[in-house]
C-alpha positions as CSV (number, residue, x, y, z in Angstrom):
1,X,0.0,0.0,0.0
2,X,1.1,3.6,-0.6
3,X,0.7,5.6,2.6
4,X,1.2,9.1,1.2
5,X,-0.5,12.4,0.5
6,X,-2.0,13.0,3.9
7,X,-2.4,16.6,5.1
8,X,-2.2,16.2,8.8
9,X,0.3,13.4,9.3
10,X,2.9,11.3,7.6
11,X,2.8,7.5,7.6
12,X,5.9,5.3,7.2
13,X,5.9,1.5,7.1
14,X,8.8,-0.6,8.3
15,X,8.1,-4.3,8.2
16,X,4.8,-5.0,9.8
17,X,4.7,-1.6,11.7
18,X,3.2,1.6,10.3
19,X,4.1,4.7,12.2
20,X,1.7,7.6,11.9
21,X,3.4,10.9,12.8
22,X,0.9,13.7,13.5
23,X,2.1,17.2,12.7
24,X,-0.6,19.7,11.6
25,X,-0.5,23.4,12.2
26,X,0.5,24.9,15.6
27,X,-1.4,22.4,17.9
28,X,-2.5,19.4,15.8
29,X,-6.1,20.5,15.8
30,X,-8.6,17.8,14.9
31,X,-10.6,19.2,12.1
32,X,-12.1,18.1,8.8
33,X,-8.6,17.7,7.3
34,X,-7.6,15.2,10.0
35,X,-10.9,13.3,9.8
36,X,-10.5,13.0,6.1
37,X,-6.9,11.7,6.5
38,X,-8.0,9.2,9.2
39,X,-10.8,7.9,7.0
40,X,-8.4,7.5,4.0
41,X,-5.9,5.8,6.3
42,X,-8.6,3.3,7.5
43,X,-9.6,2.5,4.0
44,X,-6.0,1.5,3.2
45,X,-5.5,-0.5,6.4
46,X,-8.7,-2.4,6.1
47,X,-7.2,-3.9,2.9
48,X,-3.6,-4.3,4.0
49,X,-2.4,-7.5,5.8
50,X,1.2,-6.5,5.6
51,X,0.7,-3.9,8.3
52,X,0.0,-5.6,11.7
53,X,0.6,-2.7,14.1
54,X,-0.1,1.0,13.8
55,X,1.6,3.5,16.1
56,X,0.2,7.0,16.4
57,X,2.7,9.6,17.6
58,X,3.3,13.3,17.1
59,X,6.4,15.3,16.2
60,X,4.6,18.5,17.0
61,X,6.3,19.5,20.3
62,X,3.8,19.6,23.2
63,X,0.8,18.1,21.3
64,X,-0.5,14.7,20.4
65,X,-4.0,15.9,19.2
66,X,-5.1,19.1,21.0
67,X,-8.9,18.9,20.6
68,X,-11.7,19.0,18.0
69,X,-11.8,22.1,15.8
70,X,-14.0,24.8,17.4
71,X,-14.7,26.3,14.0
72,X,-16.8,23.2,13.4
73,X,-18.4,23.2,16.8
74,X,-19.6,26.8,16.6
75,X,-21.8,25.9,13.6
76,X,-23.7,23.1,15.4
77,X,-27.5,23.3,15.4
78,X,-29.2,24.8,18.4
79,X,-32.3,22.7,17.7
80,X,-32.7,19.5,19.6
81,X,-32.9,16.4,17.3
82,X,-35.5,13.7,18.0
83,X,-34.0,10.5,19.2
84,X,-35.3,8.5,16.2
85,X,-33.5,10.9,13.8
86,X,-30.1,10.9,15.4
87,X,-27.2,9.7,13.3
88,X,-23.5,9.3,14.1
89,X,-21.5,12.5,14.2
90,X,-18.5,12.7,11.8
91,X,-16.0,12.3,14.6
92,X,-17.9,9.4,16.1
93,X,-18.0,7.6,12.7
94,X,-14.4,8.1,11.9
95,X,-13.1,7.1,15.3
96,X,-15.4,4.0,15.3
97,X,-13.9,3.0,11.9
98,X,-10.4,3.5,13.3
99,X,-11.3,1.4,16.3
100,X,-12.4,-1.5,14.0
101,X,-9.4,-1.8,11.7
102,X,-7.8,-5.3,11.9
103,X,-4.4,-4.1,13.0
104,X,-3.3,-3.5,16.6
105,X,-3.2,0.2,17.3
106,X,-1.1,2.1,19.8
107,X,-1.1,5.7,20.9
108,X,2.3,7.0,22.0
109,X,1.3,10.3,23.8
110,X,4.0,12.9,24.5
111,X,1.8,16.0,24.6
112,X,-1.7,17.3,25.1
113,X,-4.6,15.0,24.2
114,X,-7.7,16.8,25.2
115,X,-11.3,16.6,24.0
116,X,-11.5,14.9,20.7
117,X,-7.8,14.2,20.8
118,X,-8.3,12.2,24.0
119,X,-11.3,10.5,22.4
120,X,-9.2,9.5,19.5
121,X,-6.7,7.9,21.9
122,X,-9.6,6.0,23.6
123,X,-10.6,4.6,20.2
124,X,-7.2,3.0,19.8
125,X,-6.3,-0.4,21.3
126,X,-3.5,0.7,23.6
127,X,-2.3,3.9,25.1
128,X,1.1,4.9,26.6
129,X,2.0,8.3,27.9
130,X,5.2,10.2,28.8
131,X,5.5,11.6,32.3
132,X,6.1,15.3,32.3
133,X,4.7,15.7,28.8
134,X,1.3,14.1,28.4
135,X,-1.8,16.0,29.6
136,X,-5.4,14.8,29.2
137,X,-8.8,16.5,29.6
138,X,-12.4,16.3,28.6
139,X,-13.5,19.9,28.8
140,X,-16.9,19.6,27.0
141,X,-19.2,19.8,30.0
142,X,-17.8,23.2,30.8
143,X,-18.6,24.4,27.3
144,X,-22.2,23.2,27.7
145,X,-22.1,19.9,25.8
146,X,-20.6,16.5,26.5
147,X,-17.8,14.4,25.1
148,X,-19.2,13.4,21.7
149,X,-16.5,11.6,19.8
150,X,-17.0,8.4,21.8
151,X,-15.7,9.8,25.1
152,X,-18.9,9.5,27.0
153,X,-19.4,6.0,25.5
154,X,-15.8,4.6,25.8
155,X,-14.7,6.2,29.1
156,X,-16.5,4.0,31.5
157,X,-15.4,0.9,29.7
158,X,-11.8,1.9,30.6
159,X,-12.3,3.4,34.0
160,X,-15.7,2.3,35.5
161,X,-18.7,4.6,36.0
162,X,-17.5,6.7,39.0
163,X,-14.1,7.6,37.5
164,X,-15.6,8.3,34.1
165,X,-18.0,10.8,35.6
166,X,-15.2,12.4,37.7
167,X,-13.2,12.9,34.5
168,X,-16.0,14.2,32.4
169,X,-17.8,16.3,35.0
170,X,-14.6,17.6,36.6
171,X,-13.3,19.0,33.3
172,X,-9.8,19.1,34.7
173,X,-6.3,18.2,33.4
174,X,-4.8,14.9,34.5
175,X,-1.3,13.7,33.9
176,X,0.2,10.4,32.8
177,X,0.4,8.9,36.3
178,X,-3.2,9.8,37.0
179,X,-4.2,8.4,33.7
180,X,-2.6,5.1,34.5
181,X,-4.4,5.0,37.9
182,X,-7.7,6.0,36.2
183,X,-7.3,3.3,33.6
184,X,-7.4,5.6,30.5
185,X,-3.9,4.5,29.5
186,X,-2.0,1.3,29.8
187,X,1.1,2.7,31.3
188,X,2.9,5.9,32.2
189,X,6.6,5.9,31.3
190,X,9.5,8.3,31.7
191,X,10.0,10.5,28.6
192,X,13.3,8.8,27.7
193,X,11.7,5.3,28.1
194,X,8.4,5.5,26.2
195,X,10.0,5.3,22.7
196,X,11.9,2.0,23.5
197,X,8.9,0.5,25.3
198,X,6.4,1.2,22.5
199,X,8.9,0.2,19.8
200,X,9.6,-3.2,21.5
201,X,5.9,-3.9,22.0
202,X,5.0,-3.0,18.4
203,X,7.9,-5.1,17.1
204,X,6.8,-8.1,19.1
205,X,3.2,-7.9,18.0
206,X,4.2,-7.4,14.4
207,X,5.9,-10.9,14.4
208,X,2.5,-12.6,14.9
209,X,0.0,-13.6,12.2
210,X,-2.2,-10.7,11.0
211,X,-5.4,-12.8,11.2
212,X,-4.8,-13.9,14.8
213,X,-4.2,-10.3,15.8
214,X,-7.5,-9.3,14.1
215,X,-9.4,-12.2,15.6
216,X,-8.1,-11.4,19.1
217,X,-9.3,-7.8,18.7
218,X,-12.8,-8.8,17.7
219,X,-13.1,-11.2,20.5
220,X,-11.9,-8.8,23.2
221,X,-14.1,-6.0,21.9
222,X,-17.1,-8.3,21.8
223,X,-16.5,-9.1,25.5
224,X,-17.4,-5.5,26.3
225,X,-20.7,-5.4,24.4
226,X,-22.1,-8.9,24.7
227,X,-23.4,-11.1,27.6
228,X,-20.9,-13.7,28.6
229,X,-22.4,-16.6,26.8
230,X,-22.6,-14.6,23.5
231,X,-19.1,-13.3,24.1
232,X,-17.8,-16.9,24.5
233,X,-19.5,-17.9,21.3
234,X,-17.8,-15.0,19.5
235,X,-14.5,-16.1,21.0
236,X,-15.1,-19.6,19.6
237,X,-16.1,-18.2,16.2
238,X,-12.9,-16.1,16.1
239,X,-10.8,-19.1,17.0
240,X,-11.9,-20.9,13.9
241,X,-11.5,-17.8,11.8
242,X,-7.9,-17.7,13.0
243,X,-7.1,-21.4,12.5
244,X,-8.5,-21.3,8.9
245,X,-6.2,-18.5,8.0
246,X,-3.0,-18.9,10.0
247,X,-0.4,-21.6,10.5
248,X,-1.7,-22.3,14.0
249,X,-2.3,-26.0,13.5
250,X,1.1,-26.5,12.0
251,X,2.7,-24.8,15.0
252,X,0.8,-26.9,17.5
253,X,1.7,-30.0,15.6
254,X,5.4,-28.9,15.6
255,X,5.3,-28.3,19.3
256,X,3.7,-31.6,20.0
257,X,6.0,-33.6,17.7
258,X,9.0,-32.0,19.4
259,X,7.8,-32.5,22.9
260,X,7.9,-28.8,23.5
261,X,5.2,-28.8,26.2
262,X,7.0,-31.3,28.3
263,X,10.4,-29.5,28.1
264,X,11.2,-27.7,31.4
265,X,13.3,-25.0,29.7
266,X,10.3,-24.2,27.4
267,X,8.0,-24.0,30.4
268,X,10.4,-21.5,32.0
269,X,10.7,-19.4,28.8
270,X,7.4,-19.4,27.0
271,X,8.0,-15.8,26.1
272,X,10.9,-16.7,23.8
273,X,9.3,-19.9,22.6
274,X,6.3,-17.9,21.3
275,X,8.8,-15.9,19.2
276,X,10.8,-19.0,18.0
277,X,7.7,-20.8,16.8
278,X,7.0,-17.9,14.4
279,X,9.4,-19.6,12.0
280,X,6.9,-22.5,11.6
281,X,4.6,-21.7,8.7
């Protein structure tokens, strides 16, 4: 795939990893240009099995994605819409599409991620933030609205109800360590450690079969939305989607034929064995 001609970011593929570097204007504002770029990016990624991990970072000092463009918000309708006429907002639709791409997605946050920027991070699979650099906020309630790019819908799934309401109704900044405690990010890291940590994680994931990554994503997301019995059925369904498209059975057969599960050294070092067996195709 040719990942070029974006206005608000560049995208560079190395092996199975695509790095998206956001750099748009003074503060990486999230406007129509960025939504168009994200939609185009999703279209490419939905068709590309050579990319297994997408890392979203920013080279704009101090900013990941600042917030949604207020030039668009000021033109919103002041008329209430009947419930049966409501449709997804542009930001909701684009971020939902981004959430559903088959690749693993990682936010590497080393600046402000507020409002729609934070909602974009929540739409990704994993989030890591740099101490002393990252700042988060949902300010919408203070403006008279609510988080409407998936923030009100995704927040409690990360943090629980009470913390979600504290974050949304408090409309205050919180830093990387607080974000880790709240559950809105996976991990807070020192500024000089975040790059190596994210790179190592992305590199490890990129060694695994694309279809097992996609199947795992679908099963985990289904666990949030479905009752447990239905979620277990989805898990089983995704298992057979994976075995039909990956070398899983060959790898289990190889392990069995070579007595791998009974080897004490393997039991002590499963982390490395998982990588070694990637050679079996």
